[in-house]
C-alpha positions as CSV (number, residue, x, y, z in Angstrom):
1,X,0.0,-0.2,-0.2
2,X,2.6,2.4,0.9
3,X,4.3,1.7,-2.8
4,X,1.2,2.3,-4.4
5,X,0.9,5.3,-2.6
6,X,4.0,6.7,-3.4
7,X,4.0,5.9,-7.0
8,X,0.6,7.5,-7.0
9,X,1.7,10.9,-5.3
10,X,4.6,10.8,-8.1
11,X,2.6,10.6,-10.8
12,X,0.1,13.2,-9.5
13,X,2.7,15.7,-9.3
14,X,4.0,14.7,-13.0
15,X,0.3,15.1,-14.1
16,X,0.2,18.6,-12.6
17,X,3.4,19.9,-14.0
18,X,2.4,18.2,-17.8
19,X,-1.0,19.9,-17.1
20,X,0.4,23.3,-15.9
21,X,2.9,23.5,-19.0
22,X,0.6,23.0,-21.7
23,X,-1.1,26.0,-20.5
24,X,1.4,28.6,-21.0
25,X,3.4,27.0,-23.8
26,X,1.8,29.3,-26.5
27,X,2.8,32.8,-24.9
28,X,6.3,33.1,-26.2
29,X,4.7,32.0,-29.9
30,X,1.9,34.7,-29.6
31,X,4.3,37.0,-32.5
32,X,4.4,34.2,-34.9
33,X,0.5,33.8,-35.0
34,X,0.5,37.5,-35.1
35,X,2.4,37.5,-38.1
36,X,1.0,34.4,-40.1
37,X,-2.4,35.4,-39.7
38,X,-2.3,39.5,-39.7
39,X,-3.7,39.8,-36.1
40,X,-3.5,43.2,-34.5
41,X,-2.2,43.5,-30.5
42,X,-5.9,43.7,-29.2
43,X,-6.7,40.1,-31.2
44,X,-3.9,38.7,-28.9
45,X,-4.6,39.8,-25.7
46,X,-8.4,38.6,-26.4
47,X,-6.5,35.2,-27.1
48,X,-5.0,35.1,-23.7
49,X,-8.0,36.6,-22.2
50,X,-10.5,34.0,-23.2
51,X,-7.9,31.2,-22.1
52,X,-8.1,33.1,-18.6
53,X,-11.8,33.6,-18.7
54,X,-12.0,29.7,-19.2
55,X,-9.6,29.1,-16.6
56,X,-12.4,31.0,-14.3
57,X,-15.2,29.8,-15.2
58,X,-13.7,26.2,-14.8
59,X,-13.1,27.4,-11.0
60,X,-16.6,29.0,-10.8
61,X,-19.1,26.5,-12.2
62,X,-17.0,23.3,-12.3
63,X,-15.6,22.8,-8.5
64,X,-17.5,20.7,-7.0
65,X,-16.6,17.8,-9.3
66,X,-13.8,17.0,-7.6
67,X,-15.7,16.6,-4.3
68,X,-18.5,14.5,-5.9
69,X,-16.4,12.4,-8.6
70,X,-12.9,12.0,-6.9
71,X,-9.5,14.3,-7.6
72,X,-8.1,11.0,-9.7
73,X,-11.1,11.1,-12.0
74,X,-11.3,14.7,-12.7
75,X,-7.8,14.9,-13.1
76,X,-8.0,12.7,-15.8
77,X,-10.7,14.4,-17.4
78,X,-8.6,17.7,-17.1
79,X,-5.4,16.0,-18.4
80,X,-7.4,14.5,-21.5
81,X,-8.9,17.8,-22.1
82,X,-5.6,20.0,-22.1
83,X,-4.2,17.3,-24.3
84,X,-6.9,17.6,-26.7
85,X,-6.5,21.3,-26.5
86,X,-2.9,20.8,-27.0
87,X,-3.4,18.9,-29.9
88,X,-6.1,21.3,-31.8
89,X,-3.4,24.2,-30.9
90,X,-1.2,22.1,-33.1
91,X,-3.8,21.7,-36.2
92,X,-5.1,25.3,-36.0
93,X,-5.7,26.8,-39.1
94,X,-6.8,30.0,-38.1
95,X,-7.3,32.6,-35.4
96,X,-10.8,31.1,-34.4
97,X,-9.8,27.4,-34.4
98,X,-6.7,28.5,-32.1
99,X,-8.9,30.5,-29.9
100,X,-11.1,27.2,-29.7
101,X,-8.3,25.4,-28.3
102,X,-7.3,27.9,-25.8
103,X,-10.6,27.9,-24.4
104,X,-10.5,23.8,-24.1
105,X,-7.0,24.1,-22.3
106,X,-8.2,27.0,-20.1
107,X,-11.0,25.0,-18.9
108,X,-8.8,22.3,-18.3
109,X,-6.3,24.2,-16.2
110,X,-8.4,24.9,-13.2
111,X,-9.6,21.3,-13.0
112,X,-5.8,20.0,-13.1
113,X,-4.6,22.5,-10.7
114,X,-7.4,21.8,-8.0
115,X,-7.9,18.2,-8.5
116,X,-4.0,17.5,-8.4
117,X,-3.7,20.2,-5.2
118,X,-6.3,17.7,-3.2
119,X,-4.2,14.7,-4.7
120,X,-1.1,15.7,-3.0
121,X,-2.8,16.3,0.4
122,X,-4.3,13.3,0.5
123,X,-1.5,11.1,-1.0
124,X,1.2,13.2,1.3
125,X,2.2,10.2,3.7
126,X,3.7,13.0,6.1
127,X,-0.1,14.5,6.4
128,X,2.1,17.6,6.4
129,X,-0.5,20.0,5.0
130,X,1.6,23.0,4.7
131,X,4.0,20.7,2.5
132,X,1.6,19.7,0.5
133,X,0.3,23.2,-0.2
134,X,4.6,24.5,-0.9
135,X,4.7,21.4,-2.9
136,X,1.6,22.3,-5.1
137,X,2.8,25.9,-5.5
138,X,6.1,24.8,-6.7
139,X,4.9,22.5,-9.1
140,X,2.6,25.0,-10.5
141,X,5.3,27.3,-10.9
142,X,7.7,25.1,-12.3
143,X,5.1,23.5,-14.6
144,X,3.9,27.1,-15.7
145,X,7.5,28.2,-16.3
146,X,8.7,25.0,-18.2
147,X,6.0,25.1,-20.9
148,X,7.1,28.7,-22.7
149,X,10.8,27.9,-21.7
150,X,10.5,24.9,-23.9
151,X,8.0,26.4,-26.5
152,X,9.9,29.2,-27.0
153,X,13.3,27.2,-27.7
154,X,11.6,25.0,-30.0
155,X,10.0,27.7,-32.1
156,X,13.6,29.7,-32.1
157,X,15.4,26.5,-34.0
158,X,13.4,24.0,-35.2
159,X,11.1,24.2,-38.4
160,X,7.4,24.9,-38.3
161,X,7.3,26.2,-34.8
162,X,3.5,26.6,-34.6
163,X,3.4,22.8,-35.0
164,X,6.8,21.3,-33.2
165,X,6.5,23.5,-30.2
166,X,3.5,21.5,-28.9
167,X,5.1,18.1,-29.5
168,X,6.5,17.6,-25.9
169,X,3.5,18.5,-24.1
170,X,1.4,16.3,-26.7
171,X,4.0,13.3,-25.8
172,X,4.0,14.1,-22.0
173,X,0.5,14.4,-21.7
174,X,-0.2,11.0,-23.2
175,X,2.2,9.4,-20.6
176,X,0.6,11.2,-18.0
177,X,-3.0,10.1,-18.9
178,X,-1.6,6.5,-19.2
179,X,-0.1,6.4,-16.0
180,X,-3.1,8.2,-13.6
181,X,-5.5,5.2,-15.5
182,X,-3.2,3.2,-13.5
183,X,-3.3,5.1,-10.4
184,X,-6.0,3.5,-8.3
185,X,-9.2,5.6,-7.7
186,X,-9.6,7.2,-4.2
187,X,-13.2,8.0,-2.8
188,X,-14.7,11.3,-3.4
189,X,-14.9,13.9,-0.8
190,X,-18.9,14.1,-0.6
191,X,-20.5,10.9,0.3
192,X,-22.6,8.9,-2.2
193,X,-25.5,9.4,0.1
194,X,-24.8,13.0,1.0
195,X,-27.3,15.5,-0.6
196,X,-25.6,16.9,-3.7
197,X,-25.8,20.5,-4.8
198,X,-25.4,21.0,-8.7
199,X,-22.2,21.0,-9.8
200,X,-22.3,23.9,-11.7
201,X,-23.4,26.3,-8.7
202,X,-20.5,28.5,-7.7
203,X,-19.3,28.4,-4.0
204,X,-17.7,31.9,-2.8
205,X,-17.4,33.7,0.5
206,X,-15.7,36.8,1.8
207,X,-15.2,36.8,5.3
208,X,-17.1,39.6,7.2
209,X,-16.3,41.9,10.4
210,X,-12.6,42.6,10.9
211,X,-11.2,40.1,8.9
212,X,-12.9,41.3,5.8
213,X,-10.1,44.0,4.9
214,X,-7.1,41.6,5.4
215,X,-9.0,39.4,3.1
216,X,-9.3,42.0,0.5
217,X,-5.8,43.3,0.7
218,X,-4.7,39.7,0.4
219,X,-6.8,39.2,-2.7
220,X,-5.9,42.6,-4.2
221,X,-2.1,41.6,-3.8
222,X,-3.0,38.5,-6.1
223,X,-4.9,40.8,-8.5
224,X,-1.6,43.1,-8.9
225,X,0.7,39.3,-9.0
226,X,-1.5,38.2,-12.0
227,X,-1.9,41.5,-13.9
228,X,2.0,41.8,-13.6
229,X,3.0,38.3,-14.9
230,X,-0.1,38.3,-17.5
231,X,1.3,41.3,-19.1
232,X,4.7,39.5,-19.6
233,X,2.7,35.9,-20.4
234,X,0.4,37.9,-23.3
235,X,2.2,40.7,-24.4
236,X,6.1,40.2,-23.7
237,X,7.4,39.5,-27.4
238,X,5.7,42.6,-28.6
239,X,7.3,44.9,-26.5
240,X,10.6,43.2,-25.5
241,X,11.9,43.8,-29.2
242,X,12.6,47.4,-28.5
243,X,13.9,47.1,-24.9
244,X,16.4,44.5,-25.1
245,X,19.2,43.5,-28.1
246,X,17.7,40.0,-28.0
247,X,15.0,38.8,-30.2
248,X,12.8,35.6,-30.9
249,X,10.6,33.4,-29.1
250,X,13.5,31.6,-27.2
251,X,14.0,35.2,-25.3
252,X,10.5,35.8,-24.4
253,X,10.1,32.4,-23.5
254,X,13.2,32.2,-20.9
255,X,12.0,35.5,-19.4
256,X,8.4,34.2,-18.5
257,X,10.2,31.2,-16.9
258,X,12.8,33.1,-14.9
259,X,9.8,35.2,-13.5
260,X,8.2,31.9,-12.4
261,X,11.1,30.0,-11.3
262,X,12.5,32.9,-9.4
263,X,9.3,33.9,-8.0
264,X,9.0,29.9,-7.0
265,X,12.6,30.3,-5.2
266,X,11.8,33.3,-3.4
267,X,8.8,32.0,-1.7
268,X,10.8,28.9,-0.3
269,X,13.6,32.0,1.3
270,X,10.6,34.2,2.6
271,X,7.9,31.4,3.9
272,X,9.2,32.0,7.5
273,X,9.0,35.9,7.3
274,X,6.4,37.7,8.7
275,X,3.3,37.9,6.5
276,X,3.0,41.8,6.7
277,X,7.0,42.1,5.8
278,X,6.2,39.8,2.7
279,X,3.4,42.1,1.4
280,X,5.3,45.1,2.2
281,X,8.5,44.3,0.3
282,X,6.6,42.5,-2.6
283,X,3.9,45.6,-3.4
284,X,7.3,47.9,-3.2
285,X,8.9,45.7,-5.9
286,X,5.9,46.0,-8.0
287,X,6.1,49.7,-7.4
288,X,9.6,50.2,-8.5
289,X,9.7,47.5,-11.3
290,X,6.9,49.2,-13.2
291,X,8.8,52.6,-12.9
292,X,12.0,50.6,-14.5
293,X,9.5,49.2,-17.2
294,X,8.1,52.6,-18.0
295,X,11.4,54.2,-18.1
296,X,12.6,51.3,-20.3
297,X,10.4,52.3,-23.0
298,X,12.7,55.4,-23.4
299,X,16.1,54.1,-22.8
300,X,15.9,50.4,-23.9
301,X,18.4,49.1,-21.5
302,X,18.7,45.3,-20.8
303,X,20.2,46.3,-17.6
304,X,17.0,48.4,-17.0
305,X,15.0,45.3,-18.3
306,X,16.8,42.7,-16.1
307,X,16.2,44.7,-13.1
308,X,12.6,44.7,-13.5
309,X,12.4,41.1,-14.3
310,X,13.7,40.2,-10.7
311,X,11.8,42.5,-9.0
312,X,8.8,41.7,-10.7
313,X,9.9,37.9,-9.7
314,X,10.4,39.1,-6.3
315,X,7.2,41.2,-6.0
316,X,4.9,38.1,-7.5
317,X,6.7,35.6,-5.2
318,X,6.4,37.7,-1.9
319,X,2.5,39.1,-2.9
320,X,1.3,35.2,-3.8
321,X,2.5,34.1,-0.5
322,X,1.4,37.1,1.6
323,X,-2.3,36.9,0.1
324,X,-2.8,33.3,0.4
325,X,-1.5,33.3,4.0
326,X,-4.1,36.0,4.6
327,X,-6.8,33.6,3.1
328,X,-5.6,30.8,4.8
329,X,-5.6,32.3,8.4
330,X,-8.7,34.3,8.0
331,X,-11.2,31.5,6.4
332,X,-13.2,29.9,9.0
333,X,-13.1,26.2,8.6
334,X,-16.6,25.8,7.1
335,X,-15.9,28.2,4.4
336,X,-12.0,27.8,3.4
337,X,-12.8,26.4,0.4
338,X,-15.6,29.2,-0.9
339,X,-12.9,31.7,0.8
340,X,-10.3,30.6,-1.6
341,X,-12.4,30.3,-4.6
342,X,-13.4,34.1,-3.8
343,X,-9.5,34.8,-3.6
344,X,-8.7,33.2,-6.6
345,X,-11.6,35.0,-8.8
346,X,-10.3,38.1,-7.5
347,X,-6.9,37.3,-8.7
348,X,-8.1,36.1,-12.2
349,X,-9.6,39.3,-12.8
350,X,-6.4,40.8,-12.8
351,X,-5.3,38.7,-15.3
352,X,-8.1,40.0,-17.5
353,X,-8.8,43.3,-17.1
354,X,-5.9,45.3,-17.4
355,X,-4.7,42.9,-20.1
356,X,-7.6,43.8,-22.0
357,X,-7.1,47.5,-21.4
358,X,-3.7,47.0,-22.7
359,X,-4.5,45.6,-25.8
360,X,-7.2,48.2,-26.6
361,X,-4.7,51.0,-26.0
362,X,-2.3,49.2,-28.1
363,X,-4.4,49.2,-30.9
364,X,-5.8,52.6,-30.4
365,X,-3.0,54.6,-30.0
366,X,0.7,52.5,-30.0
367,X,2.3,49.5,-28.1
368,X,4.6,52.2,-25.9
369,X,1.3,54.3,-25.0
370,X,0.0,51.1,-23.7
371,X,2.5,49.9,-21.9
372,X,3.4,53.3,-20.1
373,X,-0.4,53.6,-19.3
374,X,-0.2,49.9,-17.6
375,X,3.0,50.9,-15.8
376,X,1.8,54.1,-14.2
377,X,-1.6,52.2,-13.7
378,X,0.0,49.2,-11.4
379,X,2.7,51.6,-9.9
380,X,-0.2,53.7,-8.5
381,X,-2.3,50.6,-7.8
382,X,0.8,49.0,-5.9
383,X,1.2,52.4,-3.9
384,X,-2.3,52.6,-2.8
385,X,-2.0,49.0,-1.5
386,X,1.1,49.5,0.2
387,X,0.0,52.6,2.3
388,X,-3.3,50.3,3.2
389,X,-1.1,47.5,4.2
390,X,1.5,49.9,6.5
391,X,-1.3,52.1,7.6
392,X,-4.6,51.1,7.7
393,X,-4.6,47.1,8.0
394,X,-4.5,45.9,11.1
395,X,-3.1,42.2,10.8
396,X,-5.6,40.2,13.1
397,X,-3.4,38.4,16.0
398,X,-4.0,35.0,14.7
399,X,-2.1,36.1,11.6
């Protein structure tokens, strides 16, 4: 039994990496699609936003399935769906067929992340919930970073980049699907005799009283982190050409991967730090990184860009770990899942609203104007959050 549990744990880890790897793989390829299909910057941002909206919809309306069917069954379904979406990406012949593949991948991503996270908790022999949560966070960051790095490297040097870039992800996806059909099923969280709510009904909850403001501060930190990362995940290739002397999918893919790899490393380093310190340093890093990125629209300095990237990764890691720590500590046991879902919904909007605005401004004016507006807005937003974190928010004693 112990051997089977250990093997199952490893395969669930592999499945999570493969699942999230496929979701982010297309990021460095967007300029190639833009050139092949004569797309505007706004059309590219819509592709990214449609993917994020699909992931948000899956989180809102399909969240109960994992409790009613069991995490292994949902993880299998998510992997089949994401692999199918990646195959469709490989075969895409125009903008709308590619958008269909991104919708499938977005729907699958939330199913994979939530079901695999539950699986790692249940299969963890030490029963250490904090360790299981940290493992999930690291695997997600590693998988998301690995996708654009591999996709960008293949697209840079191999022929037919809009086809060949997806091949490793398809092969690994098929391996993970096969492995999960060998892994034994686990009983669902909800008893078969218990009354069931419709699986499509959202389960959301925002804490009340003195815990509401800390929750909102934590969620808005995640909103900022998602917005900053989504800027690079959707549009980095479009603005990096004028900022650094290196060009191509490999460069943009590596920049996206570096943000996530460093972010996960920073989270490991600061996991014992006081919660409020993480939030203050993270928001300060975002404030400075936006200023550096705006300055670099005029100076085109690779050193400014690298400094911006490092500060962005630091802010991303510290704001996410700080925000999630707040949620874990203000959420009542009976509302923990619904409170976490509310936190993630606010975070996902950070990957949707600012990027839509960015695409609109780029089409109406220019990429430089859009990027400067984004940096000004996010730096101002970070400064306001920083003020509330330092002066207004009294973190409850239990935090």
